[in-house]
C-alpha positions in Angstrom: 25.6 15.9 -2.9 21.9 17.3 -2.6 20.8 19.8 -4.9 20.4 23.4 -4.4 16.6 23.3 -5.1 16.2 19.7 -2.8 17.4 21.3 -0.4 15.4 24.2 -0.8 12.3 22.3 -0.8 12.9 20.7 2.7 13.6 23.8 4.3 10.3 25.0 3.9 9.1 22.3 5.0 11.3 21.6 8.1 8.9 23.4 10.8 9.2 20.3 12.7 12.0 18.7 11.8 15.9 19.6 10.2 16.5 19.2 6.7 18.9 16.7 7.1 16.4 14.3 8.9 13.7 14.6 6.5 16.3 13.9 3.7 17.6 11.0 5.6 14.2 9.5 6.2 13.4 10.2 2.2 16.5 8.7 1.8 15.6 5.1 3.6 12.3 4.9 2.2 14.2 4.8 -1.6 16.1 2.1 -0.5 13.2 -0.1 -0.7 13.5 -0.3 -4.7 15.0 -2.8 -5.9 15.2 -6.6 -6.7 13.6 -9.1 -4.3 13.0 -12.4 -3.5 10.2 -12.1 -1.5 8.7 -14.6 1.7 5.6 -14.1 3.4 4.7 -15.5 6.5 1.6 -15.4 8.7 0.7 -17.0 11.4 -2.4 -16.8 13.7 -1.1 -16.0 17.7 -3.2 -15.2 20.5 -6.4 -16.4 19.6 -9.7 -14.1 21.1 -13.0 -15.8 19.7 -14.1 -18.4 22.8 -14.2 -22.1 20.5 -12.2 -20.5 18.5 -9.5 -22.8 16.6 -6.0 -21.2 15.6 -6.3 -21.0 11.4 -2.9 -23.5 10.1 0.1 -21.0 9.4 0.0 -19.3 6.1 3.8 -19.4 3.6 4.3 -18.1 -0.1 7.4 -15.9 -1.6 7.5 -14.0 -4.8 9.8 -12.3 -6.6 9.5 -9.1 -7.1 10.6 -5.5 -8.6 10.6 -2.4 -6.8 10.4 0.6 -9.5 10.4 4.6 -8.4 7.0 5.9 -9.9 7.4 9.2 -7.8 10.6 11.4 -6.2 10.4 14.9 -4.3 11.5 15.4 -1.3 8.6 15.1 0.6 6.7 12.6 -1.1 7.6 8.6 -2.5 5.4 6.3 -4.7 6.7 3.1 -5.0 5.3 0.5 -7.7 5.7 -3.0 -7.4 5.7 -6.0 -10.4 6.1 -9.4 -9.7 7.3 -11.8 -11.6 7.1 -15.6 -12.5 11.2 -16.1 -13.4 9.9 -19.3 -15.4 7.0 -18.3 -18.2 8.3 -14.4 -17.9 4.3 -13.4 -16.7 4.2 -10.0 -14.6 1.7 -8.8 -11.9 1.8 -5.1 -10.8 1.3 -5.9 -8.0 0.7 -3.0 -4.8 1.8 0.2 -4.8 3.0 2.0 -1.4 2.8 6.4 -1.6 4.7 8.3 1.6 4.2 11.3 2.3 5.5 13.8 4.3 3.5 15.3 6.7 0.4 14.7 5.1 -2.2 16.6 5.8 -5.1 14.1 4.8 -5.9 10.7 4.3 -7.8 7.3 3.7 -9.4 5.5 6.4 -10.8 2.3 5.8 -14.1 2.9 7.3 -16.9 0.0 6.6 -17.2 -2.8 3.9 -15.7 -1.4 0.0 -16.0 2.1 2.1 -12.5 4.5 2.6 -13.2 8.2 3.8 -10.3 11.1 4.0 -9.9 12.5 7.1 -7.4 15.0 8.3 -4.2 13.4 9.3 -4.0 14.2 14.1 -1.3 16.8 14.3 -0.4 14.6 16.9 1.0 12.1 14.9 2.1 13.9 12.5 4.6 16.1 13.0 7.7 14.8 12.4 6.4 11.3 10.5 5.7 10.0 7.1 1.9 9.0 5.8 2.0 5.3 4.3 -0.9 4.8 2.4 -1.1 1.3 0.4 -3.0 0.2 -2.6 -4.7 -2.8 -3.9 -2.9 -3.8 -7.7 -6.0 -1.7 -9.3 -4.8 0.9 -7.5 -7.6 1.1 -4.9 -7.1 1.9 -1.4 -6.4 -0.6 0.8 -4.4 2.0 4.5 -2.9 4.1 4.9 -0.6 4.6 8.9 1.2 7.1 9.5 5.2 6.9 11.9 8.1 8.0 12.8 11.5 7.0 11.0 13.9 5.7 14.1 17.4 5.0 13.7 17.8 3.3 16.9 21.3 1.5 16.8 22.0 2.2 13.4 18.7 0.7 11.8 16.8 2.7 10.1 13.2 1.6 10.7 9.3 2.8 10.8 5.7 1.9 12.6 2.8 3.2 11.8 -0.2 4.7 14.3 -2.7 1.9 15.0 -5.3 1.7 12.0 -7.7 -0.2 9.8 -7.2 -2.1 6.7 -9.7 -4.7 5.0 -9.2 -8.0 4.8 -5.9 -9.3 2.7 -6.5 -11.6 -0.7 -5.7 -14.3 0.8 -8.3 -14.7 3.6 -11.6 -13.2 1.6 -11.4 -15.9 -0.4 -12.2 -18.5 2.4 -13.0 -15.9 5.3 -16.8 -14.8 6.6 -16.1 -14.6 10.4 -14.1 -11.8 10.0 -14.6 -8.3 8.4 -12.1 -5.8 9.1 -8.4 -6.1 10.2 -6.7 -3.6 13.2 -3.2 -3.1 12.4 0.4 -1.3 13.0 2.6 -1.5 10.3 6.9 -1.9 11.4 9.3 -1.6 8.0 12.8 -2.5 8.6 15.8 -1.5 6.2 18.3 -4.3 6.4 21.9 -4.9 5.7 19.8 -7.7 2.9 16.7 -5.8 1.8 13.7 -4.7 4.2 11.3 -6.2 6.1 7.5 -5.6 6.5 6.3 -6.5 10.2 1.8 -6.5 10.4 0.8 -6.7 14.2 -2.8 -7.5 12.6 -6.0 -8.2 14.9 -8.9 -9.6 12.7 -12.2 -8.5 13.7 -15.7 -8.8 13.9 -17.8 -5.0 13.2 -21.6 -4.9 13.3 -23.4 -1.9 11.8 -23.9 -0.9 15.5 -20.6 -0.6 16.1 -20.0 -3.1 18.3 -16.8 -5.5 17.2 -15.3 -8.8 18.4 -11.7 -9.9 18.4 -11.5 -13.2 16.9 -7.6 -13.5 17.1 -4.5 -11.6 16.9 -2.0 -12.8 14.1 1.7 -11.9 13.2 2.7 -11.4 9.4 5.8 -11.2 8.3 7.3 -10.2 4.9 11.0 -10.6 4.1 12.8 -9.0 1.4 15.3 -10.0 0.5 17.6 -8.6 -2.8 18.4 -11.5 -5.3 20.4 -11.8 -8.7 19.5 -14.4 -9.5 16.0 -14.0 -11.0 16.1 -11.6 -14.4 13.3 -8.8 -13.9 13.8 -7.7 -17.5 10.3 -8.7 -17.9 8.5 -6.3 -15.4 10.9 -3.5 -16.6 9.8 -3.8 -19.5 5.7 -3.9 -18.7 6.0 -0.8 -16.5 8.3 1.5 -19.3 5.0 0.3 -21.5 1.9 0.8 -19.2 3.1 3.4 -16.7 1.6 6.0 -18.2 -1.6 4.5 -18.5 -1.2 3.5 -15.0 -0.5 7.3 -14.3 -3.9 7.8 -16.0 -5.7 5.7 -13.4 -4.3 7.2 -10.0 -5.4 10.5 -11.6 -9.2 8.9 -11.4 -8.6 7.1 -7.9 -6.8 11.1 -6.8 -10.6 12.1 -7.7 -11.8 10.3 -5.0 -9.2 10.3 -2.6 -7.9 13.6 -2.9 -10.5 15.3 -0.1 -13.0 14.5 1.8 -15.5 12.3 1.4 -13.9 9.0 -0.1 -14.4 6.2 -2.5 -16.7 3.1 -2.0 -15.8 0.3 -4.4 -19.4 -0.9 -6.2 -17.5 -4.4 -6.3 -17.2 -7.6 -5.0 -14.7 -7.5 -2.3 -12.6 -9.5 -4.8 -12.6 -6.2 -6.6 -12.1 -9.0 -9.9 -14.8 -6.6 -11.6 -12.8 -3.3 -11.7 -9.9 -5.1 -11.7 -10.1 -7.6 -14.7 -10.8 -4.2 -16.9 -7.8 -2.3 -16.0 -5.5 -5.1 -16.6 -6.9 -6.1 -20.1 -6.7 -2.3 -20.6 -3.0 -2.2 -19.5 -2.6 -5.2 -21.7 -4.1 -3.4 -24.7 -1.0 -0.5 -24.3 1.3 -3.0 -23.5 0.7 -4.6 -27.0 1.5 -0.8 -28.8 -2.8 -0.1 -28.7 -4.2 3.1 -27.3 -7.0 3.4 -25.2 -8.9 6.4 -24.9 -9.5 8.3 -21.3 -13.9 7.4 -21.8 -12.7 3.7 -21.8 -11.3 4.4 -18.1 -14.1 6.9 -17.2 -16.6 4.2 -18.3 -14.9 1.1 -15.4 -14.7 4.2 -13.0 -18.6 5.7 -13.6 -19.6 1.5 -13.3 -17.6 0.7 -10.0 -16.8 3.8 -7.7 -18.9 6.2 -6.2 -17.7 8.7 -3.7 -18.0 7.0 0.1 -21.2 8.5 2.0 -20.8 11.6 4.6 -20.6 10.3 8.4 -17.8 10.9 10.8 
């Protein structure tokens, strides 16, 4: 049974949806936590640029723990952690934040640039905004949509938006520089899925853009009991406080306009390496002064230029 404070909080925000509807959405998002074997599949489908040849299909997989970092009636933060079952090595992976009727979100606007803008009112009523972050907690993309439960199937579909090239592509592709995307999350009896409807685009500084190809991505999160995720839980227990500080630094750029610009190469490794090194120090029992995190951000992050 819901606590009185939880229900009271929902009552204050339930202007366009009932408290029960918001609570159902909240609980659905929380169901994405857990231990998973994950399959990643990406296939180019419609070829749109003259002379373009379809890229090979991409297949990969991993074992992923999804933990709850923050849980409030209208906001949930989920952190993904990869673990190698043979070595026990843990990699902090992507993060997803969910906010009910979020007033603002960041949008990928140019290479290494994310601008903070108001969420359009037409799509925001009764909707949840999901924002996705890089392994360093740098921004990736946001989308806004409503949860549906048609035929008893919980599913959320975002509005159309932009995202930078995924890590699987920017190390080997230079013919496009942005993805126009729509995302869908669906809860299944065995876990959940993430469908990606992507169009690979070449955007130019003068505002023109060319469609290269469409792509369908399918990430299948299947609950598993065959993997020991203890190393991932231990890593997060030891480093959660450190990464909370990193998130607060990012909030200084992404919590208000104009947004953030990264002064690194597309791969972001110049920033990822020092942050991961500091986290390793914390896991080993050491302490990392806030000033050292300040130094990393001062070198690699600045406010986004003002724009539309």
